[in-house]
Each structure stands twice: as C-alpha cells, then as structure tokens.
C-alpha positions as CSV (number, residue, x, y, z in Angstrom):
1,M,36.2,-39.3,0.5
2,T,37.0,-39.6,-3.3
3,D,40.1,-40.6,-5.0
4,K,39.5,-38.3,-7.7
5,P,41.9,-35.4,-7.9
6,T,40.2,-32.0,-7.8
7,V,41.8,-29.3,-10.1
8,L,41.3,-25.4,-9.6
9,F,41.4,-23.3,-12.8
10,V,41.7,-19.5,-11.8
11,C,41.8,-16.8,-14.4
12,V,40.9,-13.1,-13.5
13,H,36.9,-12.9,-14.9
14,N,36.5,-16.7,-15.0
15,A,35.1,-15.7,-18.7
16,G,37.5,-17.6,-21.2
17,R,40.7,-19.4,-20.5
18,S,39.5,-20.9,-17.1
19,Q,36.1,-21.8,-18.4
20,M,37.6,-23.5,-21.7
21,A,40.2,-25.4,-19.7
22,A,37.6,-26.4,-17.1
23,A,35.6,-28.2,-20.3
24,F,37.9,-29.7,-21.7
25,L,39.6,-31.4,-18.5
26,Q,35.9,-32.5,-17.7
27,H,35.7,-34.0,-21.4
28,L,39.0,-35.2,-21.7
29,S,39.3,-36.7,-17.9
30,A,36.0,-38.6,-19.0
31,G,34.8,-37.5,-15.2
32,R,38.0,-39.1,-13.8
33,V,38.7,-35.3,-12.2
34,E,36.8,-33.1,-10.1
35,V,37.0,-30.0,-11.8
36,L,36.2,-26.4,-10.6
37,S,36.8,-23.2,-11.8
38,A,36.4,-19.3,-10.6
39,G,37.7,-15.8,-11.1
40,S,39.2,-12.9,-8.8
41,A,37.0,-10.8,-10.7
42,P,34.5,-12.5,-12.6
43,A,32.2,-11.4,-15.4
44,D,29.1,-11.2,-15.8
45,Q,29.0,-14.0,-18.4
46,V,31.0,-16.3,-20.4
47,N,33.2,-15.0,-23.4
48,P,31.0,-15.3,-26.5
49,A,34.1,-16.3,-28.7
50,A,35.3,-18.8,-26.2
51,V,31.6,-20.3,-26.3
52,E,31.9,-20.4,-30.1
53,A,35.4,-21.7,-30.3
54,M,34.5,-24.6,-27.8
55,A,31.6,-25.8,-29.8
56,E,34.1,-26.1,-32.8
57,E,35.6,-29.0,-30.7
58,G,32.3,-30.5,-29.9
59,I,31.9,-29.0,-26.2
60,D,29.0,-26.6,-25.0
61,I,29.9,-24.1,-22.5
62,A,27.1,-21.7,-23.3
63,A,25.5,-22.2,-20.0
64,E,28.6,-22.1,-17.6
65,Q,28.6,-18.7,-15.4
66,P,31.5,-16.8,-14.1
67,K,31.9,-17.7,-10.3
68,V,34.3,-15.8,-7.7
69,L,37.2,-17.7,-6.3
70,T,36.9,-18.8,-2.6
71,D,39.4,-19.3,0.1
72,G,37.4,-23.2,0.0
73,A,37.9,-23.7,-3.7
74,V,41.8,-23.6,-3.3
75,R,41.2,-25.8,0.1
76,S,39.7,-28.7,-1.7
77,S,41.8,-28.4,-5.0
78,D,44.9,-30.9,-5.0
79,V,45.9,-29.0,-8.6
80,V,45.5,-25.1,-8.6
81,I,46.0,-23.6,-12.2
82,T,46.3,-19.8,-12.8
83,M,46.4,-18.1,-15.6
84,G,46.8,-14.3,-15.4
85,C,45.4,-13.6,-11.9
86,G,48.7,-12.7,-10.2
87,D,48.8,-12.9,-6.1
88,T,45.2,-13.0,-5.8
89,C,44.8,-16.8,-5.5
90,P,45.7,-18.0,-1.8
91,I,48.9,-20.1,-1.4
92,Y,48.4,-23.3,0.8
93,P,51.1,-26.0,1.7
94,G,50.5,-29.8,0.0
95,K,49.1,-27.9,-3.1
96,R,50.4,-28.2,-6.8
97,Y,50.3,-24.9,-8.2
98,E,51.2,-24.4,-12.0
99,D,50.6,-20.8,-13.6
100,W,49.9,-20.6,-17.4
101,E,50.8,-18.0,-19.2
102,L,48.1,-17.6,-22.1
103,D,47.4,-14.7,-23.9
104,D,43.4,-13.0,-22.7
105,P,40.9,-14.0,-25.3
106,A,39.0,-10.8,-23.9
107,G,37.7,-8.8,-26.6
108,Q,39.1,-11.0,-29.2
109,G,36.8,-12.5,-31.9
110,V,36.9,-16.7,-32.3
111,D,39.8,-16.4,-34.7
112,G,42.0,-14.8,-32.1
113,V,40.5,-17.4,-29.6
114,R,41.1,-20.4,-31.5
115,P,45.1,-20.4,-31.0
116,I,44.6,-20.1,-27.2
117,R,41.8,-22.6,-27.0
118,D,44.5,-25.0,-29.0
119,E,47.2,-24.5,-26.6
120,I,44.6,-24.7,-23.4
121,R,44.0,-28.4,-24.7
122,R,47.7,-29.2,-25.1
123,R,48.3,-28.4,-21.6
124,V,45.1,-30.3,-20.1
125,T,46.2,-32.9,-21.7
126,D,49.4,-32.9,-20.2
127,L,48.0,-32.4,-17.3
128,I,45.6,-35.3,-17.4
129,E,48.9,-37.5,-17.9
130,S,50.5,-35.8,-15.0
131,L,48.0,-37.0,-12.9
132,G,48.4,-40.8,-14.5
133,L,45.1,-40.8,-16.0
134,P,44.5,-41.9,-19.7
135,V,43.3,-39.4,-22.0
136,A,39.8,-39.7,-23.2
137,T,39.3,-39.7,-27.4
138,S,36.8,-37.1,-28.5
C-alpha cells in the first residue's frame, strides 16, 4: 500500500505526448507520484524529435519503450490522462479522468515538438499542484 498517487498517461502510439508527460511528471514530482504511460496502438520506438526536445530540458527519454495500454494499468491508476486516444481507454468509477487536447508530435521535427513539450510541462505542473504536491525545480 502506498500513499503515492498513480497517474497514467495514454495516447495512441505512446511515443510522444504521453512519454513527455510521464517524464515531466517523474522529474517535477521528484518521485512523489507513481507514473505510468501507455498507448492504444504503441509505436516501435519513442519519437526521436520528442527525445531531442526533452533532452533540451535535461530529461533523457531515449531508453523508454512504447507500452500497450492494459486494463490493469487503468485499474491501478488514480488519475488517467488521455491525449487523443478517443474511446479506447476503459472507464472505471472513482477514477479522475482528464483529456488533454494537444497536437500530435508525430512527423514533426524538434521545432514543431517544442511548443507541445512546453504545453505538456505547464499541464503537468498544474496536475502536480492539483494533487497537493510541491513542484520540484529543475
């Protein structure tokens, strides 16, 4: 049993938005949150432009691998944040759900990914504060 909240980020490919959000939450919560990410149709690898954009923030996601969304991941989460995966995420009573409308970084270069990254960071900071936790400074 843990007092840490668990947050699951879900997008279609688990290669860009959800990977960046998970990395920011892990970093900015300083380990005070259990962080999961998954995709309804995972890609073969994390988007290289997302890896580069996060490296600019001092966060290395190069070793991350896209993961398939499982029912268990949703069940074990307190907060489920979807990013363009439509109705593929199961809904369970008692969970907090948010849908973050964000541009898809797929096919974009790092210049196109930076504004998406920055918006994700802003939303993750708001999420941490809404959980009543301090935001780590980087």
